[in-house]
N, CA, C and O of each residue as an XYZ file, in Angstrom:
204
protein
N     -37.592     -1.769    -47.697
C     -37.660     -2.093    -46.281
C     -37.196     -3.530    -46.038
O     -36.463     -3.786    -45.083
N     -37.613     -4.467    -46.887
C     -37.262     -5.873    -46.730
C     -35.755     -6.075    -46.861
O     -35.161     -6.852    -46.113
N     -35.132     -5.370    -47.821
C     -33.692     -5.492    -48.052
C     -32.903     -4.982    -46.848
O     -31.903     -5.583    -46.456
N     -33.345     -3.892    -46.274
C     -32.670     -3.301    -45.121
C     -32.750     -4.249    -43.913
O     -31.766     -4.417    -43.193
N     -33.893     -4.855    -43.696
C     -34.087     -5.797    -42.598
C     -33.228     -7.039    -42.798
O     -32.651     -7.558    -41.842
N     -33.143     -7.510    -44.026
C     -32.335     -8.691    -44.325
C     -30.859     -8.417    -44.071
O     -30.171     -9.249    -43.479
N     -30.371     -7.279    -44.505
C     -28.970     -6.919    -44.289
C     -28.686     -6.783    -42.799
O     -27.650     -7.247    -42.323
N     -29.576     -6.164    -42.071
C     -29.407     -6.013    -40.629
C     -29.395     -7.361    -39.932
O     -28.572     -7.599    -39.048
N     -30.294     -8.236    -40.319
C     -30.361     -9.569    -39.727
C     -29.100    -10.367    -40.030
O     -28.558    -11.011    -39.132
N     -28.625    -10.345    -41.253
C     -27.407    -11.059    -41.617
C     -26.185    -10.500    -40.892
O     -25.309    -11.255    -40.471
N     -26.129     -9.192    -40.751
C     -25.026     -8.571    -40.024
C     -25.020     -9.002    -38.560
O     -23.968     -9.311    -37.998
N     -26.185     -9.019    -37.958
C     -26.308     -9.422    -36.564
C     -25.915    -10.886    -36.382
O     -25.207    -11.225    -35.433
N     -26.368    -11.749    -37.280
C     -26.014    -13.172    -37.202
C     -24.517    -13.380    -37.391
O     -23.923    -14.231    -36.729
N     -23.907    -12.621    -38.276
C     -22.469    -12.724    -38.508
C     -21.692    -12.320    -37.264
O     -20.742    -13.002    -36.877
N     -22.080    -11.235    -36.643
C     -21.399    -10.781    -35.425
C     -21.568    -11.773    -34.281
O     -20.622    -12.046    -33.542
N     -22.772    -12.310    -34.136
C     -23.021    -13.267    -33.054
C     -22.278    -14.580    -33.272
O     -21.837    -15.207    -32.308
N     -22.136    -14.995    -34.503
C     -21.423    -16.243    -34.764
C     -19.917    -16.057    -34.669
O     -19.200    -17.022    -34.403
N     -19.422    -14.855    -34.876
C     -17.986    -14.596    -34.799
C     -17.518    -14.402    -33.350
O     -16.336    -14.603    -33.069
N     -18.380    -14.030    -32.451
C     -17.998    -13.747    -31.068
C     -17.322    -14.936    -30.381
O     -16.274    -14.739    -29.766
N     -17.854    -16.143    -30.448
C     -17.168    -17.277    -29.798
C     -15.804    -17.574    -30.415
O     -14.877    -17.974    -29.711
N     -15.684    -17.382    -31.707
C     -14.399    -17.628    -32.366
C     -13.350    -16.622    -31.913
O     -12.189    -16.978    -31.711
N     -13.751    -15.389    -31.756
C     -12.800    -14.371    -31.326
C     -12.402    -14.554    -29.868
O     -11.249    -14.312    -29.512
N     -13.316    -14.968    -29.036
C     -12.974    -15.179    -27.629
C     -12.120    -16.422    -27.449
O     -11.359    -16.512    -26.486
N     -12.231    -17.377    -28.352
C     -11.429    -18.598    -28.276
C      -9.957    -18.310    -28.536
O      -9.100    -19.075    -28.093
N      -9.645    -17.248    -29.230
C      -8.245    -16.916    -29.506
C      -7.478    -16.700    -28.211
O      -6.343    -17.158    -28.079
N      -8.084    -16.010    -27.257
C      -7.412    -15.760    -25.986
C      -7.251    -17.057    -25.197
O      -6.229    -17.260    -24.541
N      -8.222    -17.910    -25.256
C      -8.148    -19.184    -24.554
C      -7.036    -20.047    -25.143
O      -6.273    -20.666    -24.402
N      -6.942    -20.091    -26.441
C      -5.908    -20.872    -27.110
C      -4.524    -20.311    -26.803
O      -3.584    -21.071    -26.567
N      -4.396    -19.011    -26.804
C      -3.108    -18.394    -26.494
C      -2.702    -18.696    -25.056
O      -1.530    -18.963    -24.791
N      -3.633    -18.659    -24.144
C      -3.352    -18.970    -22.748
C      -2.945    -20.415    -22.567
O      -2.039    -20.713    -21.788
N      -3.601    -21.311    -23.273
C      -3.236    -22.730    -23.192
C      -1.841    -22.942    -23.755
O      -1.071    -23.735    -23.215
N      -1.509    -22.252    -24.823
C      -0.171    -22.356    -25.403
C       0.907    -21.894    -24.432
O       1.970    -22.508    -24.341
N       0.638    -20.828    -23.719
C       1.592    -20.329    -22.721
C       1.758    -21.334    -21.587
O       2.877    -21.574    -21.132
N       0.663    -21.921    -21.128
C       0.727    -22.912    -20.052
C       1.532    -24.135    -20.478
O       2.353    -24.639    -19.712
N       1.300    -24.603    -21.684
C       2.034    -25.769    -22.190
C       3.511    -25.439    -22.322
O       4.362    -26.271    -22.009
N       3.820    -24.247    -22.775
C       5.212    -23.826    -22.918
C       5.909    -23.767    -21.561
O       7.046    -24.222    -21.428
N       5.240    -23.215    -20.561
C       5.821    -23.144    -19.213
C       6.027    -24.534    -18.626
O       7.025    -24.783    -17.950
N       5.095    -25.432    -18.880
C       5.233    -26.808    -18.398
C       6.443    -27.475    -19.048
O       7.214    -28.162    -18.378
N       6.605    -27.272    -20.346
C       7.754    -27.825    -21.055
C       9.066    -27.278    -20.527
O      10.044    -28.014    -20.399
N       9.091    -26.000    -20.221
C      10.304    -25.387    -19.669
C      10.625    -25.961    -18.294
O      11.793    -26.185    -17.978
N       9.607    -26.203    -17.476
C       9.821    -26.769    -16.146
C      10.357    -28.190    -16.252
O      11.247    -28.572    -15.492
N       9.831    -28.968    -17.175
C      10.308    -30.343    -17.372
C      11.769    -30.329    -17.846
O      12.596    -31.111    -17.377
N      12.060    -29.431    -18.775
C      13.429    -29.335    -19.292
C      14.400    -28.912    -18.191
O      15.505    -29.446    -18.098
N      13.999    -27.972    -17.373
C      14.841    -27.509    -16.265
C      15.080    -28.635    -15.264
O      16.195    -28.813    -14.774
N      14.039    -29.386    -14.967
C      14.161    -30.510    -14.040
C      15.087    -31.595    -14.620
O      15.905    -32.169    -13.901
N      14.950    -31.864    -15.904
C      15.793    -32.854    -16.554
C      17.257    -32.427    -16.538
O      18.144    -33.247    -16.304
N      17.507    -31.152    -16.785
C      18.891    -30.644    -16.744
C      19.459    -30.751    -15.335
O      20.634    -31.071    -15.157
N      18.631    -30.486    -14.344
C      19.077    -30.506    -12.943
C      19.435    -31.937    -12.512
O      20.371    -32.134    -11.737
N      18.700    -32.924    -13.008
C      18.898    -34.309    -12.583
C      19.746    -35.120    -13.566
O      19.883    -36.333    -13.411
N      20.308    -34.465    -14.562
C      21.147    -35.182    -15.535
C      22.484    -35.537    -14.874
O      22.997    -34.765    -14.064
N      23.042    -36.681    -15.211
C      24.340    -37.059    -14.618
C      25.482    -36.211    -15.129
O      26.627    -36.409    -14.725
């Protein structure tokens, strides 16, 4: 009984600790897209105003 409870507790702690890391992936990907779009806008503006 003790072994089963320990495994269940460790599994639950592992899942709970992994949840923020997995949700951060989407946030990081979104930030990367925003930075990329900003860079493209700056490059487009620079090309437009180049002599």
